[in-house]
C-alpha positions in Angstrom: 16.4 14.0 11.3 16.3 13.8 8.2 13.6 12.2 5.5 15.5 12.5 2.4 14.6 8.7 1.2 11.9 7.5 4.0 9.2 6.0 2.8 6.1 8.1 4.7 3.1 6.9 5.6 0.3 9.0 7.8 -3.1 7.0 8.8 -6.1 9.0 9.7 -8.2 7.3 11.6 -12.8 8.6 12.3 -13.8 6.0 16.0 -17.5 4.4 15.2 -17.8 5.9 18.9 -16.4 9.2 18.7 -17.8 10.7 22.3 -16.2 7.7 23.7 -13.1 8.9 26.0 -12.6 5.3 26.4 -12.1 4.1 22.3 -10.1 6.5 21.9 -7.8 5.5 24.5 -7.5 1.8 23.1 -6.6 3.0 20.1 -4.1 5.2 22.0 -2.7 2.1 24.4 -2.9 0.2 20.6 -0.8 2.6 18.4 1.5 3.1 21.8 2.2 -1.4 21.4 2.6 -1.1 17.7 5.5 1.6 17.6 7.7 -1.3 19.0 7.5 -2.7 15.6 11.8 -2.3 15.4 11.3 -1.1 11.1 9.5 2.8 12.8 12.3 5.1 12.4 10.2 8.1 13.7 6.9 7.5 14.7 4.0 10.4 15.7 0.6 9.5 17.5 -2.1 13.2 17.4 -4.7 14.6 17.4 -6.6 17.0 16.4 -5.4 20.3 16.6 -7.7 23.4 16.7 -7.2 25.3 13.9 -9.9 26.1 11.7 -9.1 26.9 7.7 -11.1 26.0 5.1 -8.3 23.8 4.1 -7.1 22.3 7.6 -9.9 18.3 7.6 -9.7 18.8 11.4 -12.3 15.6 11.6 -11.0 12.3 12.6 -9.8 11.6 15.5 -6.4 10.7 15.6 -3.3 10.5 13.4 -0.5 8.0 13.0 2.5 9.1 10.6 5.5 6.8 10.1 8.6 7.5 8.8 10.8 4.3 7.5 13.8 3.8 6.2 12.0 3.0 3.0 9.6 1.1 0.8 10.8 -2.5 1.6 10.7 -1.4 5.9 6.9 0.2 5.3 6.4 -4.1 3.6 7.6 -5.3 6.4 5.5 -3.3 8.9 2.2 -4.4 7.6 2.8 -8.2 7.7 3.8 -7.1 11.4 2.5 -10.0 14.0 2.5 -5.9 16.5 0.6 -4.6 13.4 -1.8 -7.4 12.5 -1.9 -7.6 16.8 -3.4 -4.1 16.0 -6.0 -4.2 13.5 -7.9 -7.7 15.2 -7.6 -6.3 18.8 -8.3 -2.3 17.4 -10.4 -2.8 13.7 -13.9 -2.4 16.1 -13.4 1.4 17.0 -12.5 2.2 13.9 -15.7 3.6 11.3 -13.1 5.5 9.2 -9.5 4.7 7.7 -7.4 7.4 5.4 -3.9 5.7 4.7 -1.6 8.6 2.8 2.6 7.5 1.6 4.7 9.2 0.5 8.0 8.6 -0.7 10.7 11.5 -2.2 9.9 13.8 -5.0 
């Protein structure tokens, strides 16, 4: 897959109830539904890897990686009905969210 000139949107979620398998599954189901946004070129739902190095932060519950063709496509995603539904349906699940956006240098 060619990523040159892509817009990368990385989201990390920390659950309010980190021991709840039901909350984890609900968040993952919400992200799976969100993957239906047409502007997504690629997506990946991830769980923390079992890596143990000082530079690795694996304290999050779920990661959500998105690749868009452009910043404009990512802007469309932000106001897309599926994205707004995901937030409305799942925001009660997370305690913290961090987003990292990146563009080609």
